[in-house]
Residue, then its C-alpha position, 0 to 999 in steps of 0.5 A: x264815846x260819845x260825841x257830845x263829851x267831846x264837843x264839850x271838851x272842844x267847848x271848854x278848850x276853845x274857851x280856854x285858849x280864847x281866854x288866853x290870848x286876851x289875857x293882858x293882866x291878871x287880877x287876885x284875889x285871897x279865898x277864905x283858906x288864904x290861898x291866891x286865886x285869879x279872875x282867869x280862874x273864875x272866867x275858866x269856872x263858869x264857862x267851863x259850866x256853862x258848857x257843860x251842862x248846856x251838853x249834860x244839864x244834870x251831870x256832875x261836876x266837881x270843880x275847884x272854886x265851885x263846890x256849891x254846883x256839887x251834887x250827889x243825886x246827879x244821873x248823867x257823867x262825872x267831870x273833874x276840874x282844876x280849871x288853873x293847875x299851877x295858879x303859883x307858876x300862872x301868876x308870877x308869868x311861868x309857863x308851867x300850869x294849865x286845865x284839866x279836865x277828867x270825865x268818868x261813868x260812875x268810877x271808870x274814867x273814860x277821858x283825861x285832858x290836860x291842856x297849857x297854853x302858855x307851854x302850847x302842850x295839850x293831852x287829850x286821851x281817851x278809848x285807845x288813843x293819846x293825843x299830843x295837840x291832836x297828833x294820835x302818839x304812839x306806843x314808842x312815845x312812851x319809853x324812859x330815858x335810860x341814862x337818869x331817873x326823874x322823880x316829879x316832887x311838890x314843892x314843900x315837899x322837904x318840911x315831910x319826909x327826909x330826901x336822903x335815900x334819893x341822892x341817887x335821883x333828878x327831883x324836880x319841880x315846874x309848879x303844876x301838880x297836874x303836869x307833873x302826873x300826866x308826865x308820868x303817865x306818858x313815861x316822862x319820869x319815873x314817879x311823882x309824890x305829891x304833899x296834899x292834894x285834892x280829887x281834882x289836881x289829879x284826877x284828869x291823868x285817871x285814864x292816862x294812868x290806867x292806859x299805860x299802868x300806872x297808880x297811887x299809893x300811899x307813899x308811906x304804907x306804899x299801899x295802892x289807892x283806887x279811883x273809889x278811894x280817891x273819889x272818896x275825899x270829894x271836895x275834902x283834901x287827901x292830905x297825906x303823902x301820894x307816890x304816882x308810878x307805874x303800878 
């Protein structure tokens, strides 16, 4: 792991915390697809790109609010970023939302990062270690509670599948796809079901998933999807129901 990669994450981390601390009000506009985007999104996007380019000027950057930055000829690392996962929660003052970053060499994930400042929860994983708020987690932290079985679900999934088969499970939605996926990667739930998403909605968990042996599946066909399969979508919607669980 190059120190410069960690320096990029640290610079973005510091900027994000400062932006959160200074955000007294929320300015909102609509994107072309009718979904909301806040000034917080746009400011976070700008400093993510600026900080990455300062260290890796030819990096491939896939970021939700600026698809024009995509490059097919990048010869350095790939950074896949959701600057604000859980926008609806953020706009309503709910605490579970945050920034997610995946760093890849080719199709190989080498770092996962997710930071939810309102919850004071920060996850950084690379090489052989997962850090929570700067403290290394032990293997024993990745243990499911035996008393309940929990599955996270996306907010509109009830329109696509019948939940009758899930009567023995606790179904929960916290408003952030990345939060769901990270929690499953850390052994806090059995699985998460995602109605549809984009690559930046899930990429920040790629290395975490690899570390603990989790994978994404096409829910209806129960076919495992590789990282290469998911990366092929680029900025197109992954319009299938995904299930994320232990491989």
